KOLMI-977774 format. One record per residue (C-alpha): residue in three letters; z, y, x; residue number from 1. Coordinates in nm, 3 decimals. Layout:
ala | Z | Y | X | NUM
...
END
This chain:
unk | 0.000 | 0.000 | 0.000 | 1
unk | -0.074 | 0.350 | 0.133 | 2
unk | 0.007 | 0.700 | 0.028 | 3
unk | -0.315 | 0.896 | -0.043 | 4
unk | -0.207 | 1.183 | 0.183 | 5
unk | 0.035 | 1.035 | 0.432 | 6
unk | -0.131 | 0.707 | 0.521 | 7
unk | 0.074 | 0.391 | 0.543 | 8
unk | 0.388 | 0.384 | 0.329 | 9
unk | 0.714 | 0.274 | 0.494 | 10
unk | 0.883 | -0.044 | 0.383 | 11
unk | 1.182 | 0.005 | 0.153 | 12
unk | 1.505 | -0.146 | 0.288 | 13
unk | 1.306 | -0.373 | 0.519 | 14
unk | 1.123 | -0.544 | 0.231 | 15
unk | 0.782 | -0.688 | 0.301 | 16
unk | 0.467 | -0.584 | 0.116 | 17
unk | 0.451 | -0.922 | -0.061 | 18
unk | 0.812 | -0.889 | -0.176 | 19
unk | 0.751 | -0.540 | -0.311 | 20
unk | 0.444 | -0.661 | -0.500 | 21
unk | 0.648 | -0.946 | -0.643 | 22
unk | 0.919 | -0.703 | -0.752 | 23
unk | 0.662 | -0.471 | -0.912 | 24
unk | 0.507 | -0.761 | -1.107 | 25
unk | 0.851 | -0.860 | -1.230 | 26
unk | 0.920 | -0.508 | -1.347 | 27
unk | 0.585 | -0.489 | -1.526 | 28
unk | 0.652 | -0.819 | -1.700 | 29
unk | 0.992 | -0.694 | -1.807 | 30
unk | 0.840 | -0.381 | -1.956 | 31
unk | 0.587 | -0.592 | -2.152 | 32
unk | 0.880 | -0.787 | -2.296 | 33
unk | 1.039 | -0.463 | -2.413 | 34
unk | 1.290 | -0.427 | -2.127 | 35
unk | 1.382 | -0.106 | -1.952 | 36
unk | 1.365 | -0.193 | -1.585 | 37
unk | 1.417 | 0.089 | -1.339 | 38
unk | 1.081 | 0.241 | -1.236 | 39
unk | 0.956 | 0.156 | -0.890 | 40
unk | 1.044 | 0.437 | -0.652 | 41
unk | 0.682 | 0.461 | -0.540 | 42
unk | 0.469 | 0.326 | -0.821 | 43
unk | 0.422 | 0.640 | -1.031 | 44
unk | 0.371 | 0.872 | -0.737 | 45
unk | 0.152 | 0.646 | -0.522 | 46
unk | -0.087 | 0.570 | -0.806 | 47
unk | -0.166 | 0.934 | -0.889 | 48
unk | -0.474 | 0.938 | -0.664 | 49
unk | -0.646 | 1.216 | -0.853 | 50
unk | -0.421 | 1.494 | -0.720 | 51
unk | -0.476 | 1.704 | -0.411 | 52
unk | -0.110 | 1.793 | -0.362 | 53
unk | 0.114 | 1.563 | -0.162 | 54
unk | 0.319 | 1.328 | -0.373 | 55
unk | 0.695 | 1.351 | -0.343 | 56
unk | 0.847 | 1.024 | -0.230 | 57
unk | 1.204 | 0.926 | -0.323 | 58
unk | 1.420 | 0.917 | -0.010 | 59
unk | 1.541 | 0.574 | 0.093 | 60
unk | 1.912 | 0.510 | 0.040 | 61
unk | 2.065 | 0.321 | 0.326 | 62
unk | 2.352 | 0.209 | 0.104 | 63
unk | 2.128 | 0.110 | -0.186 | 64
unk | 2.315 | -0.215 | -0.229 | 65
unk | 2.656 | -0.055 | -0.275 | 66
unk | 2.842 | -0.104 | -0.609 | 67
unk | 2.829 | 0.267 | -0.687 | 68
unk | 2.451 | 0.277 | -0.641 | 69
unk | 2.405 | -0.033 | -0.854 | 70
unk | 2.605 | 0.122 | -1.137 | 71
unk | 2.398 | 0.437 | -1.109 | 72
unk | 2.074 | 0.237 | -1.130 | 73
unk | 2.200 | 0.054 | -1.437 | 74
unk | 2.283 | 0.384 | -1.607 | 75
unk | 1.935 | 0.515 | -1.528 | 76
unk | 1.763 | 0.199 | -1.661 | 77
unk | 1.950 | 0.234 | -1.992 | 78
unk | 1.871 | 0.596 | -2.052 | 79
unk | 2.151 | 0.739 | -1.840 | 80
unk | 1.925 | 0.904 | -1.583 | 81
unk | 2.050 | 1.248 | -1.681 | 82
unk | 2.411 | 1.146 | -1.627 | 83
unk | 2.327 | 1.022 | -1.279 | 84
unk | 2.140 | 1.343 | -1.203 | 85
unk | 2.453 | 1.547 | -1.273 | 86
unk | 2.630 | 1.384 | -0.975 | 87
unk | 2.333 | 1.390 | -0.737 | 88
unk | 2.321 | 1.628 | -0.443 | 89
unk | 2.123 | 1.955 | -0.483 | 90
unk | 1.858 | 1.829 | -0.243 | 91
unk | 1.812 | 1.510 | -0.439 | 92
unk | 1.791 | 1.703 | -0.768 | 93
unk | 1.530 | 1.937 | -0.620 | 94
unk | 1.319 | 1.648 | -0.491 | 95
unk | 1.340 | 1.465 | -0.826 | 96
unk | 1.235 | 1.782 | -1.012 | 97
unk | 0.937 | 1.830 | -0.779 | 98
unk | 0.829 | 1.472 | -0.835 | 99
unk | 0.847 | 1.519 | -1.213 | 100
unk | 0.629 | 1.831 | -1.198 | 101
unk | 0.375 | 1.666 | -0.968 | 102
unk | 0.342 | 1.370 | -1.206 | 103
unk | 0.299 | 1.601 | -1.506 | 104
unk | 0.027 | 1.798 | -1.325 | 105
unk | -0.156 | 1.482 | -1.227 | 106
unk | -0.145 | 1.353 | -1.583 | 107
unk | -0.262 | 1.664 | -1.763 | 108
unk | -0.495 | 1.808 | -1.501 | 109
unk | -0.321 | 2.149 | -1.473 | 110
unk | -0.035 | 2.314 | -1.294 | 111
unk | 0.309 | 2.171 | -1.360 | 112
unk | 0.525 | 2.343 | -1.615 | 113
unk | 0.883 | 2.317 | -1.734 | 114
unk | 0.762 | 2.197 | -2.076 | 115
unk | 0.556 | 1.913 | -1.928 | 116
unk | 0.852 | 1.801 | -1.721 | 117
unk | 1.073 | 1.789 | -2.031 | 118
unk | 0.816 | 1.588 | -2.224 | 119
unk | 0.781 | 1.351 | -1.930 | 120
unk | 1.156 | 1.288 | -1.921 | 121
unk | 1.176 | 1.265 | -2.301 | 122
unk | 0.916 | 0.988 | -2.325 | 123
unk | 0.993 | 0.820 | -1.995 | 124
unk | 1.136 | 0.507 | -2.155 | 125
unk | 0.822 | 0.465 | -2.368 | 126
unk | 0.566 | 0.486 | -2.087 | 127
unk | 0.416 | 0.236 | -1.851 | 128
unk | 0.364 | 0.260 | -1.478 | 129
unk | 0.073 | 0.502 | -1.518 | 130
unk | 0.248 | 0.722 | -1.774 | 131
unk | 0.047 | 0.580 | -2.067 | 132
unk | 0.239 | 0.524 | -2.393 | 133
unk | 0.296 | 0.159 | -2.466 | 134
unk | 0.118 | 0.062 | -2.789 | 135
unk | 0.347 | -0.095 | -3.047 | 136
unk | 0.176 | -0.303 | -3.311 | 137
unk | 0.247 | -0.178 | -3.662 | 138
unk | 0.242 | -0.384 | -3.977 | 139
unk | -0.042 | -0.246 | -4.190 | 140
unk | 0.059 | -0.074 | -4.514 | 141
unk | -0.191 | -0.148 | -4.788 | 142
unk | -0.200 | 0.093 | -5.076 | 143
unk | -0.349 | 0.070 | -5.423 | 144
unk | -0.287 | 0.298 | -5.724 | 145
unk | -0.096 | 0.073 | -5.957 | 146
unk | 0.160 | 0.142 | -6.230 | 147
unk | 0.206 | 0.254 | -5.991 | 148
unk | 0.159 | -0.004 | -5.728 | 149
unk | 0.104 | 0.022 | -5.351 | 150
unk | -0.045 | -0.311 | -5.242 | 151
unk | -0.348 | -0.538 | -5.250 | 152
unk | -0.455 | -0.896 | -5.295 | 153
unk | -0.254 | -1.185 | -5.158 | 154
unk | -0.363 | -1.520 | -5.022 | 155
unk | -0.494 | -1.764 | -5.278 | 156
unk | -0.243 | -1.931 | -5.504 | 157
unk | -0.472 | -2.153 | -5.711 | 158
unk | -0.573 | -1.866 | -5.934 | 159
unk | -0.927 | -1.755 | -6.003 | 160
unk | -0.831 | -1.414 | -5.868 | 161
unk | -0.615 | -1.557 | -5.595 | 162
unk | -0.311 | -1.335 | -5.664 | 163
unk | -0.412 | -0.980 | -5.666 | 164
unk | -0.172 | -0.846 | -5.410 | 165
unk | -0.156 | -0.868 | -5.031 | 166
unk | 0.212 | -0.828 | -4.955 | 167
unk | 0.373 | -0.823 | -4.615 | 168
unk | 0.480 | -1.183 | -4.567 | 169
unk | 0.839 | -1.180 | -4.448 | 170
unk | 0.984 | -1.497 | -4.596 | 171
unk | 1.298 | -1.593 | -4.411 | 172
unk | 1.310 | -1.267 | -4.219 | 173
unk | 1.557 | -0.983 | -4.228 | 174
unk | 1.569 | -0.750 | -4.532 | 175
unk | 1.319 | -0.468 | -4.552 | 176
unk | 1.420 | -0.122 | -4.438 | 177
unk | 1.309 | 0.226 | -4.532 | 178
unk | 0.984 | 0.353 | -4.382 | 179
unk | 1.152 | 0.669 | -4.249 | 180
unk | 1.351 | 0.469 | -3.994 | 181
unk | 1.666 | 0.444 | -4.204 | 182
unk | 1.838 | 0.117 | -4.116 | 183
unk | 1.979 | 0.063 | -4.465 | 184
unk | 1.819 | -0.222 | -4.662 | 185
unk | 1.585 | -0.108 | -4.937 | 186
unk | 1.627 | -0.189 | -5.305 | 187
unk | 1.406 | -0.481 | -5.407 | 188
unk | 1.309 | -0.556 | -5.767 | 189
unk | 1.150 | -0.873 | -5.902 | 190
unk | 0.948 | -0.945 | -6.217 | 191
unk | 0.826 | -1.285 | -6.333 | 192
unk | 0.592 | -1.350 | -6.625 | 193
unk | 0.544 | -1.706 | -6.749 | 194
unk | 0.253 | -1.687 | -6.990 | 195
unk | 0.042 | -1.936 | -7.179 | 196
unk | -0.203 | -1.964 | -6.893 | 197
unk | -0.044 | -1.815 | -6.580 | 198
unk | 0.283 | -1.798 | -6.391 | 199
unk | 0.311 | -1.472 | -6.199 | 200
unk | 0.575 | -1.311 | -5.977 | 201
unk | 0.602 | -0.970 | -5.811 | 202
unk | 0.871 | -0.848 | -5.571 | 203
unk | 0.852 | -0.476 | -5.496 | 204
unk | 1.042 | -0.179 | -5.359 | 205
unk | 1.030 | 0.173 | -5.508 | 206
unk | 0.855 | 0.439 | -5.303 | 207
unk | 0.734 | 0.776 | -5.427 | 208
unk | 0.825 | 0.888 | -5.779 | 209
unk | 0.664 | 0.652 | -6.029 | 210
unk | 0.532 | 0.416 | -5.762 | 211
unk | 0.636 | 0.105 | -5.576 | 212
unk | 0.516 | -0.114 | -5.291 | 213
unk | 0.465 | -0.486 | -5.343 | 214
unk | 0.659 | -0.694 | -5.091 | 215
unk | 0.563 | -1.040 | -5.216 | 216
unk | 0.350 | -1.183 | -5.496 | 217
unk | 0.257 | -1.516 | -5.647 | 218
unk | 0.021 | -1.630 | -5.924 | 219
unk | -0.092 | -1.971 | -6.038 | 220
unk | -0.279 | -2.102 | -6.340 | 221
unk | -0.048 | -2.354 | -6.508 | 222
unk | -0.198 | -2.373 | -6.862 | 223
unk | 0.144 | -2.411 | -7.017 | 224
unk | -0.008 | -2.371 | -7.364 | 225
unk | -0.259 | -2.652 | -7.321 | 226
unk | -0.271 | -2.852 | -7.646 | 227
unk | -0.011 | -2.630 | -7.809 | 228
unk | -0.237 | -2.529 | -8.096 | 229
unk | -0.289 | -2.889 | -8.206 | 230
unk | 0.058 | -3.034 | -8.150 | 231
unk | 0.289 | -2.733 | -8.172 | 232
unk | 0.468 | -2.856 | -7.860 | 233
unk | 0.442 | -2.809 | -7.485 | 234
unk | 0.297 | -3.119 | -7.321 | 235
unk | 0.473 | -3.301 | -7.037 | 236
unk | 0.191 | -3.234 | -6.791 | 237
unk | 0.187 | -2.863 | -6.876 | 238
unk | 0.563 | -2.834 | -6.830 | 239
unk | 0.545 | -3.017 | -6.498 | 240
unk | 0.280 | -2.774 | -6.372 | 241
unk | 0.488 | -2.476 | -6.479 | 242
unk | 0.809 | -2.609 | -6.324 | 243
unk | 0.634 | -2.668 | -5.993 | 244
unk | 0.507 | -2.308 | -5.989 | 245
unk | 0.850 | -2.177 | -6.084 | 246
unk | 1.007 | -2.368 | -5.796 | 247
unk | 0.787 | -2.170 | -5.558 | 248
unk | 0.894 | -1.846 | -5.727 | 249
unk | 1.261 | -1.945 | -5.698 | 250
unk | 1.215 | -2.012 | -5.328 | 251
unk | 1.069 | -1.666 | -5.276 | 252
unk | 1.353 | -1.501 | -5.464 | 253
unk | 1.623 | -1.686 | -5.269 | 254
unk | 1.500 | -1.553 | -4.935 | 255
unk | 1.553 | -1.190 | -5.039 | 256
unk | 1.837 | -0.971 | -5.157 | 257
unk | 1.715 | -0.860 | -5.500 | 258
unk | 1.884 | -0.560 | -5.658 | 259
unk | 1.760 | -0.639 | -6.007 | 260
unk | 1.516 | -0.882 | -6.164 | 261
unk | 1.378 | -0.974 | -6.502 | 262
unk | 1.214 | -1.309 | -6.574 | 263
unk | 1.028 | -1.346 | -6.903 | 264
unk | 0.835 | -1.607 | -7.100 | 265
unk | 0.580 | -1.516 | -7.367 | 266
unk | 0.370 | -1.676 | -7.641 | 267
unk | 0.369 | -2.042 | -7.532 | 268
unk | 0.748 | -2.061 | -7.525 | 269
unk | 0.773 | -1.844 | -7.838 | 270
unk | 0.549 | -2.070 | -8.044 | 271
unk | 0.640 | -2.416 | -7.910 | 272
unk | 0.899 | -2.628 | -8.089 | 273
unk | 1.036 | -2.737 | -7.753 | 274
unk | 1.015 | -2.395 | -7.587 | 275
unk | 1.392 | -2.351 | -7.555 | 276
unk | 1.433 | -2.707 | -7.429 | 277
unk | 1.171 | -2.643 | -7.165 | 278
unk | 1.348 | -2.328 | -7.044 | 279
unk | 1.676 | -2.520 | -7.018 | 280
unk | 1.494 | -2.766 | -6.791 | 281
unk | 1.361 | -2.477 | -6.585 | 282
unk | 1.715 | -2.347 | -6.530 | 283
unk | 1.844 | -2.690 | -6.434 | 284
unk | 1.564 | -2.767 | -6.187 | 285
unk | 1.493 | -2.423 | -6.036 | 286
unk | 1.797 | -2.206 | -6.109 | 287
unk | 1.577 | -1.950 | -6.287 | 288
unk | 1.691 | -1.822 | -6.628 | 289
unk | 1.393 | -1.697 | -6.828 | 290
unk | 1.415 | -1.498 | -7.149 | 291
unk | 1.163 | -1.528 | -7.431 | 292
unk | 1.055 | -1.178 | -7.528 | 293
unk | 0.922 | -1.080 | -7.871 | 294
unk | 0.571 | -0.951 | -7.933 | 295
unk | 0.673 | -0.586 | -7.963 | 296
unk | 0.844 | -0.595 | -7.624 | 297
unk | 0.536 | -0.758 | -7.477 | 298
unk | 0.313 | -0.480 | -7.613 | 299
unk | 0.543 | -0.209 | -7.477 | 300
unk | 0.556 | -0.369 | -7.133 | 301
unk | 0.177 | -0.387 | -7.118 | 302
unk | 0.162 | -0.014 | -7.193 | 303
unk | 0.428 | 0.065 | -6.930 | 304
unk | 0.235 | -0.130 | -6.669 | 305
unk | -0.085 | 0.067 | -6.729 | 306
unk | 0.057 | 0.415 | -6.787 | 307
unk | -0.093 | 0.568 | -6.472 | 308
unk | -0.446 | 0.479 | -6.587 | 309
unk | -0.425 | 0.714 | -6.886 | 310
unk | -0.555 | 1.047 | -6.762 | 311
unk | -0.421 | 1.387 | -6.869 | 312
unk | -0.736 | 1.455 | -7.073 | 313
unk | -0.681 | 1.155 | -7.303 | 314
unk | -0.547 | 1.230 | -7.650 | 315
unk | -0.562 | 0.878 | -7.793 | 316
unk | -0.596 | 0.535 | -7.638 | 317
unk | -0.613 | 0.177 | -7.762 | 318
unk | -0.466 | -0.057 | -7.503 | 319
unk | -0.508 | -0.433 | -7.534 | 320
unk | -0.382 | -0.731 | -7.338 | 321
unk | -0.579 | -1.051 | -7.403 | 322
unk | -0.345 | -1.333 | -7.308 | 323
unk | -0.365 | -1.709 | -7.316 | 324
unk | -0.191 | -1.761 | -7.650 | 325
unk | -0.171 | -1.413 | -7.803 | 326
unk | -0.333 | -1.072 | -7.772 | 327
unk | -0.129 | -0.752 | -7.789 | 328
unk | -0.284 | -0.425 | -7.906 | 329
unk | -0.115 | -0.084 | -7.895 | 330
unk | -0.245 | 0.240 | -8.043 | 331
unk | -0.129 | 0.539 | -7.839 | 332
unk | -0.148 | 0.902 | -7.950 | 333
unk | -0.061 | 1.168 | -7.695 | 334
unk | 0.027 | 1.519 | -7.805 | 335
unk | 0.092 | 1.831 | -7.604 | 336
unk | 0.430 | 1.708 | -7.477 | 337
unk | 0.353 | 1.390 | -7.290 | 338
unk | 0.654 | 1.173 | -7.212 | 339
unk | 0.704 | 1.024 | -6.868 | 340
unk | 0.704 | 0.686 | -7.042 | 341
unk | 0.371 | 0.623 | -7.210 | 342
unk | 0.527 | 0.355 | -7.432 | 343
unk | 0.708 | 0.633 | -7.619 | 344
unk | 0.369 | 0.741 | -7.758 | 345
unk | 0.289 | 0.408 | -7.926 | 346
unk | 0.233 | 0.474 | -8.295 | 347
unk | 0.108 | 0.131 | -8.407 | 348
unk | 0.095 | -0.210 | -8.243 | 349
unk | 0.008 | -0.566 | -8.332 | 350
unk | 0.010 | -0.907 | -8.172 | 351
unk | -0.272 | -1.140 | -8.271 | 352
unk | -0.178 | -1.510 | -8.264 | 353
unk | -0.488 | -1.589 | -8.062 | 354
unk | -0.570 | -1.590 | -7.693 | 355
unk | -0.828 | -1.732 | -7.458 | 356
unk | -0.664 | -2.077 | -7.445 | 357
unk | -0.604 | -2.121 | -7.817 | 358
unk | -0.944 | -1.979 | -7.919 | 359
unk | -1.140 | -2.188 | -7.668 | 360
unk | -0.954 | -2.504 | -7.773 | 361
unk | -1.042 | -2.442 | -8.139 | 362
unk | -1.410 | -2.370 | -8.081 | 363
unk | -1.486 | -2.518 | -7.739 | 364
unk | -1.532 | -2.316 | -7.427 | 365
unk | -1.770 | -2.516 | -7.213 | 366
unk | -2.092 | -2.494 | -7.416 | 367
unk | -2.090 | -2.164 | -7.606 | 368
unk | -2.403 | -2.067 | -7.799 | 369
unk | -2.465 | -1.716 | -7.939 | 370
unk | -2.389 | -1.854 | -8.287 | 371
unk | -2.057 | -2.003 | -8.175 | 372
unk | -1.970 | -1.681 | -7.995 | 373
unk | -2.029 | -1.483 | -8.315 | 374
unk | -1.808 | -1.726 | -8.508 | 375
unk | -1.522 | -1.658 | -8.267 | 376
unk | -1.576 | -1.283 | -8.295 | 377
unk | -1.558 | -1.296 | -8.675 | 378
unk | -1.236 | -1.499 | -8.665 | 379
unk | -1.062 | -1.239 | -8.450 | 380
unk | -1.211 | -0.952 | -8.654 | 381
unk | -1.055 | -1.105 | -8.966 | 382
unk | -0.714 | -1.092 | -8.798 | 383
unk | -0.768 | -0.728 | -8.703 | 384
unk | -0.851 | -0.638 | -9.062 | 385
unk | -0.493 | -0.725 | -9.153 | 386
unk | -0.363 | -0.477 | -8.894 | 387
unk | -0.244 | -0.179 | -9.099 | 388
unk | -0.340 | 0.111 | -8.876 | 389
unk | -0.504 | 0.440 | -8.977 | 390
unk | -0.825 | 0.540 | -8.801 | 391
unk | -0.765 | 0.664 | -8.449 | 392
unk | -0.854 | 1.027 | -8.401 | 393
unk | -1.160 | 1.057 | -8.180 | 394
unk | -1.243 | 0.686 | -8.195 | 395
unk | -1.621 | 0.702 | -8.180 | 396
unk | -1.889 | 0.605 | -7.932 | 397
unk | -1.946 | 0.970 | -7.833 | 398
unk | -1.582 | 1.082 | -7.803 | 399
unk | -1.452 | 1.204 | -7.468 | 400
unk | -1.079 | 1.223 | -7.543 | 401
unk | -1.048 | 0.861 | -7.658 | 402
unk | -1.103 | 0.539 | -7.464 | 403
unk | -1.002 | 0.176 | -7.441 | 404
unk | -0.786 | 0.021 | -7.169 | 405
unk | -0.808 | -0.354 | -7.115 | 406
unk | -0.557 | -0.550 | -6.909 | 407
unk | -0.634 | -0.919 | -6.882 | 408
unk | -0.836 | -1.173 | -6.688 | 409
unk | -1.122 | -1.120 | -6.932 | 410
unk | -1.182 | -0.754 | -6.855 | 411
unk | -1.120 | -0.791 | -6.481 | 412
unk | -1.374 | -1.075 | -6.476 | 413
unk | -1.630 | -0.856 | -6.653 | 414
unk | -1.571 | -0.581 | -6.399 | 415
unk | -1.605 | -0.821 | -6.106 | 416
unk | -1.933 | -0.957 | -6.241 | 417
unk | -2.058 | -0.606 | -6.311 | 418
unk | -1.980 | -0.498 | -5.954 | 419
unk | -2.145 | -0.818 | -5.823 | 420
unk | -1.852 | -0.887 | -5.592 | 421
unk | -1.891 | -1.174 | -5.345 | 422
unk | -1.518 | -1.229 | -5.386 | 423
unk | -1.276 | -1.080 | -5.633 | 424
unk | -1.128 | -0.757 | -5.494 | 425
unk | -0.847 | -0.590 | -5.685 | 426
unk | -0.895 | -0.260 | -5.502 | 427
unk | -1.244 | -0.224 | -5.648 | 428
unk | -1.165 | -0.357 | -5.994 | 429
unk | -0.837 | -0.192 | -6.089 | 430
unk | -0.902 | 0.139 | -6.260 | 431
unk | -1.282 | 0.107 | -6.275 | 432
unk | -1.464 | 0.252 | -6.577 | 433
unk | -1.722 | 0.052 | -6.771 | 434
unk | -1.950 | 0.217 | -7.024 | 435
unk | -2.005 | 0.063 | -7.365 | 436
unk | -2.356 | -0.045 | -7.265 | 437
unk | -2.229 | -0.204 | -6.942 | 438
unk | -1.970 | -0.411 | -7.128 | 439
unk | -2.238 | -0.530 | -7.370 | 440
unk | -2.469 | -0.623 | -7.083 | 441
unk | -2.198 | -0.818 | -6.900 | 442
unk | -2.103 | -1.015 | -7.211 | 443
unk | -2.470 | -1.103 | -7.268 | 444
unk | -2.502 | -1.215 | -6.905 | 445
unk | -2.200 | -1.446 | -6.929 | 446
unk | -2.327 | -1.587 | -7.257 | 447
unk | -2.660 | -1.668 | -7.096 | 448
unk | -2.494 | -1.879 | -6.822 | 449
unk | -2.401 | -2.241 | -6.873 | 450
unk | -2.061 | -2.377 | -6.771 | 451
unk | -2.175 | -2.457 | -6.417 | 452
unk | -2.318 | -2.108 | -6.374 | 453
unk | -1.993 | -1.946 | -6.484 | 454
unk | -1.785 | -2.179 | -6.264 | 455
unk | -1.992 | -2.093 | -5.957 | 456
unk | -1.936 | -1.720 | -5.994 | 457
unk | -1.666 | -1.610 | -5.746 | 458
unk | -1.507 | -1.376 | -6.001 | 459
unk | -1.470 | -1.653 | -6.262 | 460
unk | -1.428 | -1.988 | -6.091 | 461
unk | -1.387 | -2.334 | -6.244 | 462
unk | -1.036 | -2.263 | -6.373 | 463
unk | -1.157 | -1.993 | -6.612 | 464
unk | -1.515 | -2.094 | -6.678 | 465
unk | -1.419 | -2.244 | -7.016 | 466
unk | -1.197 | -1.948 | -7.115 | 467
unk | -1.391 | -1.634 | -7.029 | 468
unk | -1.626 | -1.637 | -7.331 | 469
unk | -1.336 | -1.680 | -7.571 | 470
unk | -1.186 | -1.370 | -7.409 | 471
unk | -1.515 | -1.186 | -7.451 | 472
unk | -1.513 | -1.274 | -7.822 | 473
unk | -1.168 | -1.117 | -7.862 | 474
unk | -1.284 | -0.813 | -7.667 | 475
unk | -1.593 | -0.779 | -7.886 | 476
unk | -1.382 | -0.780 | -8.203 | 477
unk | -1.163 | -0.503 | -8.059 | 478
unk | -1.467 | -0.296 | -7.962 | 479
unk | -1.608 | -0.324 | -8.313 | 480
unk | -1.280 | -0.206 | -8.464 | 481
unk | -1.240 | 0.086 | -8.220 | 482
unk | -1.581 | 0.195 | -8.088 | 483
unk | -1.553 | 0.385 | -7.761 | 484
unk | -1.803 | 0.521 | -7.508 | 485
unk | -1.606 | 0.375 | -7.221 | 486
unk | -1.337 | 0.127 | -7.125 | 487
unk | -1.104 | 0.135 | -6.829 | 488
unk | -1.015 | -0.189 | -6.653 | 489
unk | -0.654 | -0.252 | -6.551 | 490
unk | -0.570 | -0.527 | -6.306 | 491
unk | -0.203 | -0.509 | -6.393 | 492
unk | 0.016 | -0.599 | -6.686 | 493
unk | 0.360 | -0.726 | -6.780 | 494
unk | 0.498 | -0.764 | -6.428 | 495
unk | 0.414 | -0.406 | -6.341 | 496
unk | 0.564 | -0.290 | -6.669 | 497
unk | 0.886 | -0.481 | -6.600 | 498
unk | 0.916 | -0.329 | -6.252 | 499
unk | 0.840 | 0.022 | -6.374 | 500
unk | 1.099 | 0.002 | -6.652 | 501
unk | 1.373 | -0.142 | -6.429 | 502
unk | 1.321 | 0.120 | -6.160 | 503
unk | 1.313 | 0.402 | -6.415 | 504
unk | 1.631 | 0.273 | -6.582 | 505
unk | 1.807 | 0.268 | -6.245 | 506
unk | 1.692 | 0.623 | -6.169 | 507
unk | 1.543 | 0.535 | -5.832 | 508
unk | 1.283 | 0.810 | -5.867 | 509
unk | 1.514 | 1.090 | -5.984 | 510
unk | 1.509 | 1.404 | -5.773 | 511
unk | 1.814 | 1.447 | -5.560 | 512
unk | 1.933 | 1.092 | -5.618 | 513
unk | 2.176 | 1.003 | -5.344 | 514
unk | 2.046 | 0.712 | -5.140 | 515
unk | 2.374 | 0.667 | -4.956 | 516
unk | 2.618 | 0.402 | -5.057 | 517
unk | 2.374 | 0.251 | -5.306 | 518
unk | 2.531 | -0.076 | -5.417 | 519
unk | 2.332 | -0.367 | -5.559 | 520
unk | 2.383 | -0.438 | -5.926 | 521
unk | 2.441 | -0.776 | -6.077 | 522
unk | 2.107 | -0.943 | -6.124 | 523
unk | 1.983 | -1.137 | -6.418 | 524
unk | 1.793 | -1.435 | -6.294 | 525
unk | 1.838 | -1.720 | -6.052 | 526
unk | 2.191 | -1.831 | -5.988 | 527
unk | 2.112 | -2.096 | -5.730 | 528
END
């Protein structure tokens, strides 16, 4: 090794060149592992070859091995360099200051300054041998505008839209912490929806007012309501599939400290004779206690989950959720004073005892002709005729202050097909607008495909190929009752509504809410 201005560099304490190289490699390796080894006395100065000024070299201590010197080096390596400097001789302090200024000048290409020296000392522990900041890998934060959700799609979980979200996978790891560096654990909320067709789970943390970030997610098609329309009971195979999915959900919940959770079951468990017996089995085998919610609660939760998709210009909206065993419809009228909770503006609602599973089982979903499709539409239209609701103001095909919002696999599938996605992508589907003509064209396209054609489409898949046209028939009946020039697609639903309501009830978004000493509440859910 040689100094660029002084020629050959003297050996330190009699050490050979090979030994110094070995020591330098060890120190570099320690820095890569996150350690804070003491910088080599020569490394920073000797490597600044771009400067014309002589580089200050640290004087060699003859008693470098003394206990006092070792303690001083340990203090410097752990951030105590300033303390050691206070006891150094004036000559040593002057030489150290000159070295700092020379390094700053070499780095920034200009004369040394007091400010550069301060910055150099401030960031010394974060820099490598050449003064370059060490790059720390950051976990990517994926954001999407949900009810308000900040997340994306997750790995496939046997669903045709392999669950929509892409959470940060931290199973078995330490609790999450606040993004601002606060070491306190964040509040986590969980929502589980066991429907006629799907089992879905979301775990999220509140962020900005009205929004949250998804930490973990799960979704699987279980077809709990399979055969329910004919027998009135949940079949053994269907219950086994649901219990297996719920075991996975229970495992996810046990690895995290959940502040509050709500676990619900909908139409299949409401309608089945053995619905309560099945939920008792779920509690015994998984530790999860699910509650069966009524249809009105289901409609309100669907509205809460989609509230951010209703723009300020809207004066009336018809929101519908086409499920597996039932379909909820809510008529929303918004006046001048809009509430922070959109569900407060519901004026009329209904729950049709028909969904994609029950309708396809009655009429067949594999081979659907235009005549059979029209038969399904008329059946649902007859149910809507019994819905006692006055005409919605502005409900016409040329109105600009009225629109439809659809939240279900049916409408998200239509949007995915319309966008011609090679793979379902929630970020592109959620919140997209479809015109009345585009919805009509997509329904006609799906009707023209046979079962194999629908199953091969990446936005449908074999699990939903026999259900999607039954969903389109329900959608068509709704469109005929409430004509609208456009429809907004919502890839969200009951889980998002549950999370939004729980967080709002706890006041996590209130201005000035103290975040100190925030104690977890008793949770309603798994006891195991």
